[in-house]
Legacy VTK file of the C-alpha trace (Angstrom):
# vtk DataFile Version 3.0
C-alpha trace
ASCII
DATASET POLYDATA
POINTS 196 float
9.529 -41.464 14.913
8.238 -39.262 17.743
7.891 -35.615 16.691
7.601 -34.534 20.334
11.198 -35.481 21.124
13.066 -32.372 22.285
15.585 -32.281 19.422
12.931 -32.712 16.743
10.669 -30.136 18.346
13.517 -27.612 18.529
14.381 -28.238 14.868
10.734 -27.729 13.925
10.561 -24.464 15.884
13.890 -23.257 14.485
13.127 -23.977 10.833
9.394 -23.350 10.611
8.471 -20.585 13.057
10.570 -17.709 11.588
9.391 -18.474 8.055
5.790 -18.831 9.176
5.987 -15.475 10.991
7.399 -13.846 7.826
4.705 -15.374 5.617
1.848 -14.348 7.902
3.237 -10.822 8.313
3.562 -10.422 4.545
0.017 -11.761 4.060
-1.253 -9.134 6.497
0.533 -6.440 4.506
-0.505 -7.838 1.098
-3.501 -10.164 1.375
-3.547 -12.987 -1.175
-5.130 -16.355 -1.724
-4.016 -18.850 0.900
-1.627 -21.610 -0.122
-1.952 -25.308 0.533
-0.315 -26.389 3.782
2.385 -28.523 2.122
3.543 -25.555 -0.008
3.282 -23.265 2.999
5.581 -25.560 5.000
8.211 -25.571 2.232
8.016 -21.770 1.978
8.294 -21.433 5.769
11.453 -23.559 5.826
12.933 -21.572 2.925
12.193 -18.205 4.570
13.568 -19.466 7.883
16.777 -20.433 6.104
17.003 -16.969 4.535
16.442 -15.455 7.985
19.354 -17.484 9.382
21.559 -16.638 6.419
20.970 -12.911 6.965
21.652 -13.264 10.697
24.567 -15.677 10.376
27.241 -13.316 11.698
25.341 -12.250 14.868
24.323 -15.864 15.547
27.937 -16.973 15.160
29.097 -14.239 17.543
26.483 -15.156 20.161
27.276 -18.864 19.976
31.068 -18.507 20.151
31.393 -15.952 22.972
29.828 -17.686 26.007
26.771 -15.422 25.928
24.498 -18.299 26.977
26.471 -18.916 30.192
27.376 -15.330 31.079
24.222 -13.478 29.994
21.314 -15.945 29.784
18.638 -13.234 29.573
20.418 -11.524 26.673
20.796 -14.926 25.001
17.042 -15.630 25.249
16.147 -12.129 24.040
18.473 -12.532 21.068
16.709 -15.715 19.982
13.302 -14.092 20.490
14.583 -11.476 18.056
15.809 -14.181 15.627
12.574 -16.210 15.769
9.976 -13.417 15.781
11.169 -9.831 15.378
13.647 -10.293 12.520
11.126 -12.249 10.356
8.562 -9.461 10.855
11.231 -6.886 9.963
12.191 -8.724 6.751
8.525 -8.811 5.649
8.095 -5.080 6.350
11.348 -4.308 4.520
10.216 -6.383 1.532
6.900 -4.505 1.470
8.711 -1.189 1.486
11.124 -2.278 -1.271
8.437 -3.800 -3.495
6.382 -0.619 -3.463
9.271 1.632 -4.557
9.425 2.825 -8.138
12.893 1.288 -8.580
11.761 -2.245 -7.712
8.553 -1.956 -9.722
10.600 -1.630 -12.890
11.796 -5.216 -12.383
8.993 -6.770 -10.320
5.211 -6.503 -10.419
3.457 -4.524 -7.714
2.728 -6.829 -4.766
-0.915 -5.767 -4.562
-2.651 -8.156 -6.923
-5.805 -6.175 -7.746
-6.440 -2.514 -8.558
-9.467 -2.728 -6.234
-7.179 -3.403 -3.267
-4.610 -0.824 -4.398
-7.143 2.023 -4.623
-9.082 1.264 -1.475
-5.976 0.507 0.637
-5.049 4.185 0.329
-8.125 5.067 2.450
-8.657 8.328 0.548
-12.073 9.936 0.437
-13.836 10.004 -2.952
-17.122 10.728 -4.601
-17.986 7.469 -6.337
-20.308 6.474 -9.166
-20.841 2.723 -9.454
-22.338 1.445 -12.705
-23.945 -1.985 -12.581
-24.073 -4.503 -15.411
-27.713 -3.614 -16.078
-26.740 0.070 -16.554
-28.158 1.278 -13.242
-25.942 3.755 -11.400
-25.387 4.427 -7.721
-23.569 7.477 -6.453
-22.161 8.100 -3.034
-19.379 9.180 -0.791
-16.553 6.821 0.130
-15.035 8.208 3.303
-13.918 7.335 6.829
-16.853 5.063 7.725
-17.129 3.463 4.278
-15.583 0.067 3.641
-14.222 -1.951 0.736
-13.375 -5.629 1.064
-9.866 -6.800 0.283
-8.326 -9.929 -1.216
-8.880 -12.807 -0.994
-12.527 -11.926 -0.190
-14.778 -11.058 -3.148
-15.035 -7.340 -3.829
-17.843 -5.593 -1.970
-18.263 -1.891 -1.415
-20.094 -0.022 1.338
-20.640 3.694 0.699
-21.537 5.631 3.844
-23.656 8.151 1.927
-25.862 7.564 -1.090
-26.416 10.521 -3.420
-28.914 11.341 -6.159
-27.382 12.030 -9.572
-28.709 14.939 -11.642
-29.465 14.804 -15.364
-25.849 15.676 -16.236
-24.440 12.829 -14.113
-23.361 15.166 -11.289
-23.945 14.769 -7.578
-27.172 16.651 -6.804
-27.997 15.932 -3.152
-27.728 13.192 -0.531
-30.607 10.736 -0.419
-32.898 11.257 2.553
-32.957 8.781 5.467
-30.328 6.444 4.044
-27.498 4.848 6.003
-25.461 4.127 2.887
-25.429 1.311 0.370
-23.703 -2.057 0.039
-22.786 -3.058 -3.516
-21.705 -6.595 -4.498
-18.915 -7.111 -7.039
-20.885 -9.631 -9.075
-23.110 -6.740 -10.215
-20.449 -4.043 -10.726
-19.281 -3.071 -14.196
-17.332 0.107 -13.360
-16.429 2.252 -10.373
-15.638 5.897 -11.129
-13.834 8.053 -8.571
-13.927 11.830 -8.123
-11.664 13.716 -5.741
-13.356 15.410 -2.824
-12.308 19.053 -2.753
LINES 1 197
196 0 1 2 3 4 5 6 7 8 9 10 11 12 13 14 15 16 17 18 19 20 21 22 23 24 25 26 27 28 29 30 31 32 33 34 35 36 37 38 39 40 41 42 43 44 45 46 47 48 49 50 51 52 53 54 55 56 57 58 59 60 61 62 63 64 65 66 67 68 69 70 71 72 73 74 75 76 77 78 79 80 81 82 83 84 85 86 87 88 89 90 91 92 93 94 95 96 97 98 99 100 101 102 103 104 105 106 107 108 109 110 111 112 113 114 115 116 117 118 119 120 121 122 123 124 125 126 127 128 129 130 131 132 133 134 135 136 137 138 139 140 141 142 143 144 145 146 147 148 149 150 151 152 153 154 155 156 157 158 159 160 161 162 163 164 165 166 167 168 169 170 171 172 173 174 175 176 177 178 179 180 181 182 183 184 185 186 187 188 189 190 191 192 193 194 195
C-alpha cells in the first residue's frame, strides 16, 4: 500500500487537515497537555467529519453546479475555506461559546487552571507571593511582567519588586532591581490587589 498515491494523499488531506487545523487553533486559544499522536489522528478525523457535516449544503451546491469547470478560481478558494478557514472559525466559535455564562452551567470552563485564567486576562495587579517556607515577595505584575501558561509549569516574572512594610502593605520599590522570577515549586499562595 503506497500512501503517496494521489487518491490516498487526497483522502488524507481531506480527512486530517481540517481537523488538525481545528485542534491546533483550539490549543492556541486554550493551551493543554499534548495528546499522543494516535489519539490526535482520531480526533483530527472526527473534527474533519464535523467540519464537512456543517458545510454539507455548500459543498453539495459547489459540486453539483459546474463551479469547478466554469469558475476554477472560485472552486479552489472555496476548498481553501473548507480546509483551513472554516476549521479555524469553528475553533474560535467554540472558544466564544465555552466562555459564556450559559454554556458554563452545563460544561466546565475550558481553561484548566486558575493560574492561566487569571494571567490570561493581562490585567495589572499588585502581587504578594508567599513561598512554602513563609517568605514573601511583593511586586507589580504589569505590561512587561510574564506568567507561564499550560502545559508549562507555572512561573511568574514580576517586573518590579517591592518592600513590604510591617503591616503587609507595599512600602516602596526595591532599589536597582529588574524584577523577580518565582518558580511554582516554591509558591504556596499568590495574592492579588487591584492597581488604582
